[in-house]
TORGUVO-112922 format. One record per residue (C-alpha): x, y, z. Coordinates in steps of 0.25 Angstrom, whole numbers, plus 5000, padded with zeros to 4 digits. Example, Ala and Ser with C-alpha at 12.3 -4.5 7.8 and 13.67 -1.06 7.14 Angstrom:
// TORGUVO-112922
504949825031 505549965029 
// end
This chain:
// TORGUVO-112922
518745724952 518445614963 517345514960 516245494969 515645364970 514345324978 514345184984 513045124991 512444994995 510944984991 509844884990 509144834978 508044944980 509045054982 509045064997 510245105005 510345085020 511645125028 511745085043 512745085053 513644965052 514244885064 515744865066 515544715060 515144765047 516244765036 515444865027 514644975034 513244955027 511944915034 511544775036 510644765024 511944755015 512644655024 512144525018 512744565004 514144605009 515244525003 516744525002 516544554987 515644674990 516544725001 517744714991 516944804981 516544904991 518044914996 518444944982 517345044980 517745124992 519245104989 520145234991 518945334991 518345445000 516945445006 515845545004 514745505014 513545565022 513645585037 512845465041 513745375033 514945435039 514445415053 514145265050 515445245044 516245315054 515745225065 516145105056 517345115048 518345175058 518145055067 517944955056 518944835055 520144865046 519944845031 520144905018 518744965018 518945025032 520245085029 519645155016 518445205024 519245265035 520345325026 519345385016 518945535017 517545545021 516745655015 515545675025 514245745022 513945805036 513545935043 514245885055 515745875051 516145895066 515745755070 516545685059 517645595064 517945485054 518945535045 519545575036 518245655032 517745785026 516445845030 515445895019 514345985023 513146045016 513946075003 513945924999 513945934984 514946044983 515845964993 515745834986 516045904973 517345964979 517745834985 517645764972 518445874965 519645844975 520745734972 520445614980 519845474980 518445444975 517245474984 516345364989 514945404994 514045305001 512945295012 512145415009 511045424999 510845575002 512245604999 512245514986 511045584981 511645724982 512945674975 512145604964 511245734962 512445824961 513245724951 514345704961 514345544961 515145474950 514845334953 513745254961 514045114966 512845034972 512944904979 511544854977 511244744988 510244634984 509144674994 507844754994 507744845006 506444905003 506645025011 507645125015 508345245010 508645234995 509945264989 509345344977 508045414975 507145324968 508145204970 509045224958 510245304954 510145444948 510145434932 511545494932 512145354935 512245224926 512645084931 514145064927 514444924933 513744824942 514344704950 513644594957 514244544970 514044404976 513244454987 512244514977 512644654978 512644734965 513744844964 513244944954 514145054949 513445174943 514245284935 513845424932 513345434918 514245534910 513145604903 512545634917 513845674922 513745794913 512345824920 513045814933 514145914928 513046014924 512345994938 513746014944 513846154937 512446194942 512946154956 514146234954 513246354952 512546324965 513946314972 514246454967 512846504972 513146434985 514546514986 513846644983 512746614993 513846585004 514446725002 513046785006 513246725020 514046805030 515346735033 515846845042 514946895053 514747035059 515447055072 514447085083 515047095097 514447005107 513746925096 514146785090 513646755076 513646625068 512846585056 512846475046 511946425034 512046285029 511246265016 510546135013 510946154998 512146214991 511446344990 510546385002 509346475005 509646515019 510246655022 510946725033 511746855035 512446935046 512647085042 513447185049 512647315048 513247455050 512647585049 513147655036 513947525032 513747405024 514647315032 514247175032 514747035037 516047005029 516246885021 517346775022 517446635017 516646545026 516046405026 514846355018 513746465019 514046475034 514746565044 515446545057 515446655068 516446745060 516246895062 516747025056 517747105064 516947235066 515747245075 514347275069 513247375072 512047285067 512047145063 511147095053 510646955054 509846885043 509446745040 508446695030 507946575022 507646575007 506446495002 506946384993 508346324991 509446324981 509846434971 508546514971 508646524987 510146564986 509746674976 508646724985 509646714997 510646804990 509546904987 509146905001 510546925006 510747044997 509347115000 509547105015 511047155015 510647265006 509547305016 510447295028 511747355023 511247465014 511047575025 510747485037 509747585043 509247595057 509147465065 507747435069 506547345067 505847435056 507147445048 507347295049 505947275044 506147365032 507447295028 506747155028 505547215020 506647265010 507347135009 505947065007 505647154995 506947134989 506846984990 505446984985 505847064972 507046974970 506446834972 505246754966 503846754972 504046624979 505446654985 505646714999 506546705011 506446715026 507346815033 507646855047 508446985048 508947055061 509947165064 510647155078 511047295084 512447255088 512547355099 511147335106 510947185102 509547225097 509147125086 508147185076 507547085067 506547045056 506046905052 505546885038 504946745040 506146675044 506346575056 506346665068 507746675074 507846645088 508546725099 508946635111 509046705124 509346645138 508646715150 508746665164 509146525159 507946515149 507946535134 507146635127 506946625112 506646745104 506146715090 506346825079 505146805071 504446935067 504647015055 503846975042 503646875031 504746805023 505446895013 505346894998 503946844997 503046975000 503547104994 502947195004 503147115017 503347195030 504347165041 504447205055 505747205063 505947155077 506947175089 507547085099 508647135109 509747025110 510547005123 511846935127 511646785125 510546785115 510746685103 510046715089 509746605080 509346635066 509146515057 508446455045 507446345045 508446245039 509146235053 507946235062 507146145053 508346045051 507645905049 508045765052 507745645043 506345635049 506145785045 506045835059 506445975061 507546025071 506646145074 506946285079 506646235094 507846135093 508746235087 508446335097 508546235109 509946195103 510346335103 509946365117 510646235122 511946285115 511846435118 513246435124 513846415111 514446525102 513546565090 514446485080 514346355089 512846375091 512646385076 513446255074 512746185085 511346215079 511746165066 512346035072 511046015080 510146035067 511045935060 510945835071 509445845071 509445825056 510245695058 510845695044 509545735037 509845825025 509845975027 508546015021 508746165022 509746275023 510146295038 510546435043 510846485057 511346615062 511746625077 511946755085 512446745100 512546865109 
// end
C-alpha cells in the first residue's frame, strides 16, 4: 500500500496562499514565503519530495506546468518533471506536462486504487479542497506543515477552523534558522481503525454506485437518421439524476442492451436493429446520496414497467396515463417528502412525431433553424413533479420534428453550473452554445456543452449532478 503525504506551507494563523511563480523563483510558492526560504529549508523540501509521485488539483498543475518544465536544472526540477502527476480535473484533454494520469469525478475511489498499486509514495500539495476530501475519507497517512513565522490575517485557511482534524497527532517538529517550524503529524492508530470502518461504508457506496451505473443505458437504440448521445456526471459517488433511452416495439419487451461503459455515462453507441418507437426519459431525484439512488432505482423500474409491459397505442392520452401510473407507484414506494422531476417522451421513429409529458422537470429545448433564424421550442407542459401527489393528473403534448432539429434534455446541474462567485451558467448560455455549435455531431455537441459549463465554473466544485441527453435529426 502506497503512503500518501500532505505537505503545505501555512502561516501562523493557518492561512495558505498559492500564487504563480516567476522563472527566477527556486521554489514555486508565492511571495509571502520568500523571506523565509533558506538553503536548509530547500534541502528539507528536496528530501520530502524525493522519489515520489504527485497528487494535485488542476490549478496547482497549471501553475507548476508553467514553471517546472522551464526551471533551471536541479535535483528538485528533475524530480518534479519525472514524477507521475495524478491530476484532479474534468478537462483531461488539455493536460500536457507529463507523465500524468487524469482523475475525474470519482476522486475517492481513484485515490484508493492508486494507493493500492505498487509505486512510490504520493505527495499532495497546493489544494485545501483536495486535502479536505482526502482527510475526510481517511486516505492521508501523514501531514507535514511548514509553518512560516507570519500572520496573514486573511486568505483561504488550510483547514476548517484553522486546525488539523482530530485523527492526527504531532509526531516530530523541527525549527529552521529562518524561523519556519516543520511539524510532522501522523495518523493516530486508534483512529485509523475508525478510518477503516468508514472505508467499509464507502465500499458499500461504491457497490451502490456500480449497481446504479448499470441502470443507465450503455448501448443506444438505433434510429435511422437520428444521432443520440447522453451522459450523467454525478457530483458524489452516488448520484440522483436519471436518464433512459428505451427501444419500444409492439408485442415485445426489447430494450436498449447493456455493455460495459465509462462512469455512469454513454457515448453514441447504438444497437444493431432499428426501432418502432424511442422512449426518452430524464429526471432529477430530490436530495442526494444513497436515498436518492434508491428512489432513482424505483423510478427506473416503474417507468420501464409501464413502457415495456404491453406498450399500448402511441398518443398523448396514453402517455399521460403512463406518467400518472409512474407517479402513483413512486408515491407508494417513497416517503412523503421525497419526489422526482421527470420528462418522458416517445418518438415515432417513422413519422418523427414526438409525444411527450413533463412532470415538473426543466423543459427540454428543441432547436430549429428556419430561414437563417433559430426557433426554440420548450417542452414544458404535462403536470406536477412525481411521487408527491397520489392523484396527480398528467396531459401529453405533441411536436413534429424535422431534419436538422436538435433536442436538448438536461438536469439543472448542468444549466445551473456555478463559478466561485455563485453565478449560474444558465439555460440561455447553454442554448446559445448549442446553437453556435449546431454543426457538430450529437456526441461532439454533448462534450462541447460539458466543457463550456466547466469553463464557466472555472474550477469551482461541482455542486449537483450534471446530466445531458442530445438527439440530432
